Backbone as CSV, one residue per row, in Angstrom:
resi,resn,N_x,N_y,N_z,CA_x,CA_y,CA_z,C_x,C_y,C_z
1,MET,24.915,-29.705,3.012,23.567,-29.655,3.111,23.063,-30.546,1.549
2,ASN,22.389,-30.933,1.444,21.913,-31.556,0.234,21.425,-30.496,-0.903
3,THR,20.974,-31.070,-1.429,20.495,-30.256,-3.093,19.140,-29.911,-2.625
4,VAL,18.366,-30.899,-2.155,16.674,-30.212,-1.810,16.987,-28.904,-0.924
5,GLY,18.061,-29.352,0.270,17.671,-28.147,1.152,18.237,-26.681,0.553
6,VAL,19.463,-26.803,-0.339,19.894,-25.398,-0.709,18.625,-25.241,-1.773
7,ALA,17.985,-26.086,-2.649,17.078,-25.354,-3.369,15.598,-24.679,-2.365
8,THR,15.621,-25.177,-1.285,14.321,-24.986,-0.567,15.027,-23.596,0.141
9,ARG,15.889,-23.342,0.523,16.642,-22.325,1.474,16.521,-21.191,0.030
10,ARG,16.988,-21.564,-0.853,16.983,-20.555,-2.226,15.605,-19.508,-2.658
11,ILE,14.966,-20.840,-2.471,13.182,-19.926,-2.836,12.972,-19.534,-1.582
12,GLU,12.921,-19.767,-0.510,12.677,-19.203,0.548,13.124,-17.830,0.657
13,ALA,14.647,-17.512,0.359,15.344,-16.470,0.354,14.783,-15.319,-0.636
14,LEU,14.339,-16.223,-2.030,13.765,-15.039,-2.961,12.581,-14.407,-1.996
15,ILE,11.673,-15.640,-1.685,10.179,-15.229,-1.560,10.520,-14.085,-0.453
16,ASP,11.281,-14.321,0.768,11.457,-13.317,1.763,11.800,-11.825,1.281
17,ALA,13.001,-11.880,0.227,13.171,-10.465,-0.232,12.141,-9.761,-0.972
18,ILE,11.228,-10.502,-1.452,10.217,-10.081,-2.115,9.367,-9.101,-1.260
19,GLY,9.020,-10.261,-0.038,8.074,-9.937,0.675,8.771,-8.752,1.459
20,GLN,9.911,-8.574,1.868,10.251,-7.593,2.421,10.050,-6.320,1.649
21,ALA,10.006,-6.187,0.239,9.896,-5.295,-0.537,8.640,-4.744,-0.499
22,THR,7.666,-5.745,-0.614,5.809,-5.282,-0.214,5.711,-4.886,0.986
23,LEU,6.626,-4.879,2.196,6.274,-4.280,3.289,6.876,-2.608,3.076
24,TYR,7.598,-2.355,2.364,7.898,-1.082,2.024,6.729,-0.464,0.925
25,LEU,6.586,-1.279,0.207,5.153,-0.925,-0.974,4.162,-0.662,-0.128
26,SER,3.506,-1.199,1.077,2.799,-1.005,1.770,2.640,0.271,2.918
27,LEU,4.012,0.642,3.237,4.163,2.086,3.580,3.838,3.110,2.801
28,ALA,3.998,2.775,1.436,4.122,3.751,0.324,2.754,3.936,0.117
29,MET,2.038,3.028,0.094,0.274,3.132,0.098,-0.307,3.474,1.102
30,ILE,-0.129,3.419,2.082,-0.403,3.945,3.460,-0.214,5.548,3.232
31,ALA,0.735,5.699,3.137,1.518,7.440,3.050,0.390,8.076,1.462
32,LEU,0.176,7.259,0.272,-0.474,7.795,-0.637,-2.178,7.980,-0.375
33,VAL,-2.605,6.943,0.566,-3.710,7.122,0.801,-4.164,8.205,1.941
34,ALA,-3.377,8.586,2.505,-3.381,9.579,3.816,-3.097,10.958,2.890
35,THR,-2.444,10.955,1.798,-2.204,12.356,1.157,-3.153,12.607,0.444
36,ASN,-3.715,11.706,-0.175,-5.152,11.696,-0.951,-6.111,12.024,0.087
37,VAL,-6.324,11.541,1.077,-7.500,12.080,1.918,-7.169,13.411,2.278
38,LEU,-6.106,13.624,2.822,-5.716,15.163,3.053,-6.079,16.150,2.249
39,LEU,-5.711,15.576,0.941,-5.799,16.673,-0.009,-7.461,16.883,-0.718
40,ARG,-8.125,15.693,-0.379,-9.856,15.865,-0.572,-10.370,16.583,0.279
41,TYR,-9.965,16.499,1.279,-10.737,16.857,2.240,-10.238,18.167,3.037
42,ALA,-8.998,18.702,2.996,-8.513,19.623,3.499,-8.443,21.011,2.305
43,PHE,-8.200,20.526,1.084,-8.138,21.370,-0.151,-8.942,20.995,-1.165
44,SER,-9.994,20.007,-1.144,-10.812,20.089,-1.869,-10.272,19.914,-3.345
45,PHE,-9.157,18.849,-3.315,-8.250,18.243,-4.831,-8.227,17.024,-4.480
46,GLY,-8.411,16.600,-5.847,-8.415,14.903,-5.971,-7.926,14.565,-7.332
47,SER,-7.149,13.802,-7.510,-6.721,13.116,-8.938,-7.090,11.735,-8.832
48,VAL,-7.653,11.652,-10.245,-7.771,9.958,-10.419,-6.667,9.129,-10.629
49,TRP,-5.678,9.942,-11.299,-3.965,8.904,-11.224,-4.004,8.469,-9.841
50,SER,-4.134,9.330,-8.758,-3.844,9.191,-7.484,-4.467,7.853,-6.636
51,GLN,-5.712,8.071,-7.290,-6.461,6.927,-6.711,-6.463,5.849,-7.162
52,GLU,-6.297,5.749,-8.508,-5.908,4.418,-9.399,-4.811,3.853,-9.139
53,LEU,-3.615,4.776,-8.541,-2.254,4.296,-8.218,-2.700,3.238,-6.606
54,GLU,-3.693,4.379,-5.828,-3.725,3.530,-4.489,-4.458,1.769,-4.680
55,TRP,-5.221,1.294,-5.662,-5.357,0.234,-5.700,-4.718,-0.496,-6.715
56,HIS,-3.715,0.361,-7.433,-2.824,-0.374,-8.405,-1.765,-1.430,-7.200
57,LEU,-1.254,-0.078,-6.338,-0.538,-0.542,-5.350,-1.039,-1.729,-4.400
58,LEU,-2.549,-1.669,-3.869,-2.785,-2.796,-3.547,-2.679,-3.903,-4.100
59,ALA,-2.974,-4.017,-5.243,-3.222,-5.346,-5.857,-1.607,-6.243,-6.138
60,THR,-0.638,-5.064,-6.011,0.700,-5.606,-6.059,1.063,-6.064,-4.535
61,VAL,0.667,-5.018,-3.546,1.085,-5.993,-2.121,0.315,-7.026,-1.798
62,ILE,-0.860,-7.297,-2.584,-1.667,-8.486,-2.263,-0.833,-9.586,-3.110
63,LEU,-0.352,-9.570,-4.568,-0.164,-10.531,-5.292,1.368,-10.818,-4.949
64,LEU,2.188,-9.924,-4.553,3.418,-10.125,-4.394,3.546,-10.879,-2.977
65,GLY,2.589,-10.482,-2.388,2.704,-10.612,-0.364,2.113,-12.015,-0.081
66,MET,1.158,-12.497,-0.728,0.537,-13.504,-0.414,1.748,-14.747,-0.575
67,SER,2.480,-14.832,-1.153,3.424,-16.346,-0.804,4.017,-15.885,0.490
68,TYR,4.777,-14.557,0.589,5.535,-14.555,1.749,4.683,-14.736,3.040
69,SER,3.348,-14.225,3.326,2.475,-14.404,4.389,2.265,-16.005,4.304
70,LEU,2.168,-16.586,3.505,1.741,-18.125,3.571,3.259,-18.791,3.960
71,GLN,4.134,-17.899,3.461,5.390,-18.881,3.555,6.041,-18.863,5.308
72,ARG,5.512,-17.519,5.942,5.592,-17.416,7.057,4.729,-17.872,7.954
73,GLY,3.673,-18.204,7.586,2.431,-18.721,8.338,1.535,-17.821,9.041
74,ASP,1.974,-16.672,8.370,1.149,-15.178,8.869,-0.713,-15.392,8.554
75,ASN,-1.020,-16.397,7.722,-2.016,-16.398,7.148,-3.189,-17.130,8.390
76,VAL,-4.521,-16.997,8.247,-5.420,-16.936,9.205,-5.548,-18.545,8.944
77,ARG,-5.683,-19.592,9.979,-5.839,-20.934,10.015,-6.746,-21.267,11.159
78,VAL,-7.262,-22.389,10.516,-8.296,-23.014,11.598,-7.644,-24.221,12.214
79,ASP,-7.068,-24.423,13.477,-5.956,-25.483,14.052,-7.200,-26.416,14.970
80,VAL,-8.383,-26.387,15.393,-9.201,-27.023,16.165,-8.708,-28.391,16.036
81,PHE,-9.347,-28.798,14.721,-8.723,-30.396,14.650,-7.357,-30.773,14.539
82,TYR,-6.865,-29.912,13.423,-5.362,-29.994,12.961,-4.348,-30.132,14.382
83,ALA,-4.438,-29.465,15.344,-3.616,-29.461,16.409,-3.549,-31.051,17.402
84,ASP,-4.433,-31.836,17.088,-4.798,-32.703,17.638,-4.567,-34.167,16.950
85,PHE,-4.077,-33.786,15.822,-3.505,-34.737,14.588,-2.054,-35.750,14.890
86,LYS,-2.060,-36.645,14.788,-0.542,-37.358,15.199,0.024,-36.567,14.036
87,PRO,1.508,-36.797,14.105,2.316,-36.384,13.119,2.287,-36.939,11.584
88,ARG,1.877,-37.954,11.566,1.759,-38.543,10.454,0.508,-38.112,9.805
89,THR,-0.753,-37.974,10.428,-1.845,-37.526,9.780,-1.562,-36.017,9.419
90,LYS,-0.680,-35.300,10.461,-0.641,-33.715,9.890,0.278,-33.835,8.473
91,PHE,1.215,-34.388,8.653,1.726,-34.794,7.340,1.138,-35.005,6.178
92,PHE,0.038,-35.619,6.167,-1.005,-35.960,4.824,-1.868,-34.557,4.711
93,VAL,-2.209,-34.190,5.741,-3.069,-33.066,5.801,-2.140,-31.607,4.897
94,ASP,-1.024,-31.548,5.450,-0.168,-30.389,4.479,0.026,-30.838,3.204
95,LEU,0.553,-32.267,3.043,0.849,-32.293,1.871,-0.412,-32.345,0.624
96,PHE,-1.573,-32.559,1.158,-2.677,-32.535,0.359,-2.973,-30.990,0.121
97,SER,-2.914,-30.041,1.380,-3.288,-28.874,1.135,-2.307,-28.263,0.434
98,TYR,-0.911,-28.793,0.404,0.026,-27.823,-0.753,-0.273,-28.116,-1.813
99,VAL,-0.333,-29.435,-2.055,-0.924,-29.938,-3.728,-1.658,-29.623,-4.344
100,LEU,-2.447,-29.049,-3.447,-4.341,-28.449,-4.026,-3.970,-26.741,-4.025
101,GLN,-2.781,-26.442,-3.342,-2.637,-25.028,-3.379,-1.742,-24.550,-4.722
102,LEU,-0.713,-25.521,-4.937,-0.083,-25.811,-6.183,-1.087,-25.528,-7.391
103,ALA,-1.770,-26.757,-7.412,-2.607,-26.767,-8.471,-3.833,-25.356,-8.543
104,ILE,-3.857,-24.958,-7.742,-4.521,-23.749,-7.970,-3.959,-22.471,-8.641
105,ALA,-2.453,-22.388,-7.918,-1.980,-21.482,-8.305,-1.393,-21.485,-9.764
106,LEU,-0.983,-22.698,-10.159,-0.864,-23.093,-11.908,-2.086,-23.017,-12.470
107,LEU,-3.317,-23.028,-12.005,-4.450,-22.581,-12.846,-4.685,-21.341,-12.613
108,PHE,-4.772,-20.665,-11.769,-4.607,-19.015,-12.042,-4.019,-18.763,-13.275
109,ILE,-2.359,-19.026,-13.077,-1.359,-18.475,-13.909,-1.992,-18.816,-15.305
110,LYS,-2.103,-20.284,-15.781,-2.952,-20.731,-16.999,-3.696,-19.715,-17.584
111,LEU,-4.956,-19.703,-16.420,-6.213,-18.321,-16.854,-5.629,-16.988,-16.864
112,SER,-4.705,-16.627,-16.273,-4.387,-15.237,-16.377,-3.423,-14.659,-17.490
113,LEU,-3.088,-16.001,-18.223,-1.894,-15.575,-19.086,-2.733,-14.896,-20.331
114,ALA,-3.789,-15.387,-20.867,-4.776,-14.899,-22.176,-4.922,-13.432,-21.716
115,TYR,-5.660,-13.283,-20.611,-5.861,-12.147,-20.042,-5.077,-11.273,-20.113
116,VAL,-4.194,-11.495,-19.505,-2.739,-10.127,-19.486,-2.403,-10.158,-21.057
117,GLY,-2.271,-11.221,-21.739,-1.765,-11.177,-22.844,-2.955,-10.093,-23.906
118,GLN,-3.795,-10.182,-24.037,-4.976,-9.306,-24.411,-4.958,-7.916,-24.098
119,SER,-4.569,-7.647,-22.653,-4.488,-6.634,-22.195,-3.454,-5.567,-22.709
120,PHE,-2.076,-6.579,-23.039,-1.014,-5.519,-23.425,-1.372,-5.688,-25.022
121,ALA,-1.816,-6.251,-25.672,-1.964,-6.390,-27.000,-2.993,-5.132,-27.326
122,ILE,-3.952,-4.623,-26.813,-4.433,-3.461,-26.940,-4.086,-2.583,-26.337
123,GLY,-3.116,-2.366,-25.760,-2.548,-1.145,-24.939,-3.144,-0.835,-23.955
124,GLU,-4.269,-1.546,-23.075,-5.271,-1.009,-22.077,-4.759,0.079,-21.442
125,THR,-5.436,0.679,-21.192,-5.278,1.965,-20.381,-6.455,1.902,-19.282
126,SER,-6.652,3.316,-18.546,-7.537,3.517,-17.779,-8.780,3.969,-18.280
127,ALA,-9.900,3.692,-18.051,-11.052,4.225,-18.459,-11.604,5.680,-18.331
128,ASP,-10.846,6.060,-17.316,-11.133,7.635,-16.693,-10.023,8.302,-16.987
129,PRO,-10.482,9.390,-17.960,-9.333,10.503,-18.161,-8.491,10.779,-17.033
130,GLY,-7.481,11.006,-17.249,-6.361,11.463,-15.982,-6.162,9.883,-15.447
131,GLY,-6.429,9.148,-15.735,-6.102,7.589,-15.204,-4.852,7.120,-15.426
132,ILE,-4.434,5.982,-14.838,-3.093,5.305,-15.330,-3.273,4.510,-16.390
133,PRO,-2.097,4.956,-17.482,-2.257,4.529,-18.905,-1.682,3.214,-19.122
134,LEU,-0.906,2.563,-17.882,-0.653,1.085,-18.220,-1.372,0.133,-17.328
135,ARG,-2.707,-0.005,-17.803,-3.607,-0.913,-17.160,-2.847,-2.478,-17.173
136,TRP,-2.468,-2.787,-18.384,-2.205,-3.827,-18.401,-0.980,-4.512,-17.499
137,ALA,-0.186,-3.197,-17.048,1.305,-3.738,-16.065,0.533,-4.094,-15.117
138,VAL,-0.471,-3.620,-14.419,-0.984,-4.206,-13.096,-1.585,-5.598,-13.280
139,LYS,-2.234,-5.661,-14.471,-2.631,-7.125,-14.560,-1.605,-8.143,-14.870
140,GLY,-0.342,-7.753,-15.462,0.647,-8.256,-15.594,1.023,-9.201,-14.219
141,LEU,0.799,-8.715,-13.089,1.518,-9.234,-11.892,0.535,-10.229,-11.325
142,ILE,-1.107,-10.474,-12.207,-1.471,-11.804,-11.785,-0.610,-13.080,-11.981
143,PRO,-0.333,-13.172,-13.088,0.689,-14.502,-13.579,1.758,-14.396,-12.361
144,VAL,2.574,-13.400,-12.050,3.603,-12.986,-11.397,3.580,-13.388,-10.035
145,GLY,2.455,-13.300,-9.444,2.161,-13.175,-7.827,1.773,-14.877,-7.896
146,PHE,0.833,-15.319,-8.986,0.515,-16.897,-8.570,1.918,-17.398,-9.028
147,GLY,2.702,-17.150,-9.717,4.182,-17.815,-10.079,4.964,-17.919,-8.834
148,LEU,4.954,-16.874,-7.968,5.562,-16.911,-6.663,4.822,-17.746,-5.652
149,LEU,3.250,-17.760,-5.835,2.936,-18.800,-4.985,2.903,-20.095,-5.389
150,ALA,2.926,-20.594,-6.566,3.746,-21.923,-6.964,4.754,-22.203,-6.454
151,LEU,5.738,-21.188,-6.752,7.234,-21.093,-6.362,7.186,-21.785,-4.671
152,MET,6.742,-20.903,-4.022,6.536,-20.731,-2.608,6.156,-22.296,-2.038
153,THR,5.098,-22.845,-2.944,4.730,-24.197,-2.516,5.450,-25.172,-2.980
154,VAL,6.103,-25.188,-4.005,7.098,-26.165,-4.259,8.012,-26.156,-3.127
155,GLY,8.265,-24.973,-2.539,9.368,-25.109,-1.478,9.318,-25.632,-0.259
156,ALA,7.764,-25.373,0.247,7.195,-25.830,1.106,6.672,-27.409,0.874
157,LEU,6.593,-27.987,-0.066,6.302,-29.141,-0.402,7.852,-29.975,0.029
158,LEU,8.979,-29.373,-0.925,10.109,-29.895,-0.470,10.547,-29.902,1.152
159,ARG,10.384,-28.866,1.512,10.974,-28.740,3.186,9.820,-29.905,4.039
160,LEU,8.792,-29.941,3.625,7.782,-30.910,4.146,7.973,-32.464,3.933
161,VAL,8.569,-32.774,2.942,9.152,-33.847,2.724,10.243,-34.240,3.583
162,VAL,11.100,-33.245,3.384,12.631,-33.480,4.108,12.036,-33.803,5.752
163,ILE,11.173,-33.156,6.358,10.985,-33.177,7.482,10.426,-34.334,8.143
164,GLU,9.333,-34.697,7.228,8.871,-36.151,7.130,9.921,-37.344,7.380
165,GLN,10.814,-37.063,6.433,11.547,-37.866,6.426,12.988,-38.216,7.548
166,THR,13.078,-37.132,7.993,13.948,-37.314,9.095,13.036,-37.332,10.216
167,ARG,11.570,-37.400,10.788,10.943,-37.487,11.423,10.806,-38.963,11.481
168,GLN,10.557,-39.879,10.298,10.445,-41.185,10.265,11.734,-42.110,10.506
169,GLU,13.011,-41.343,10.272,14.254,-41.814,10.476,14.288,-41.550,11.989
170,ALA,14.250,-40.693,12.716,14.175,-40.741,13.994,13.353,-41.591,15.113
171,GLU,12.019,-42.033,14.423,11.270,-43.032,14.986,12.232,-44.276,14.955
172,ARG,12.545,-44.606,13.639,13.374,-45.915,13.540,14.736,-45.938,14.789
173,VAL,15.062,-45.082,15.029,16.071,-45.103,16.454,15.833,-45.416,17.408
């Protein structure tokens, strides 16, 4: 196997491992929401901390899971026109899409670093009494999540180029 293939498989394996972890995190979030609802309505007991933990977990699932979802093709796509495109046209549409996705991911990383840095520098905590003290930690997942998206996109670009090269070689034969 060539170097590009090895790099692509390693990137995909990392994204898969993180994606699998987010699946378990989703289960934890569901259990937390169910517990909070039960405690609130059955026992008139609520906790700001546990309610904030719900959206912290949701943000984590989204930011860490988006690259996994896109890698697996679980995202919503509109294939009305794409399905009828010739392979070469599909290649260019995919190439453009991945390059645009990579640019957006890198832009989000760049823009979020100062935001996260400021939050960390001031030791940002919840504005609500009894809330989660480390607000900066969940904000720190923004560049991490988009970094994973950028990494996944690089892997997808590498795979796309290899597939296109293979397709072109097969056409020559």
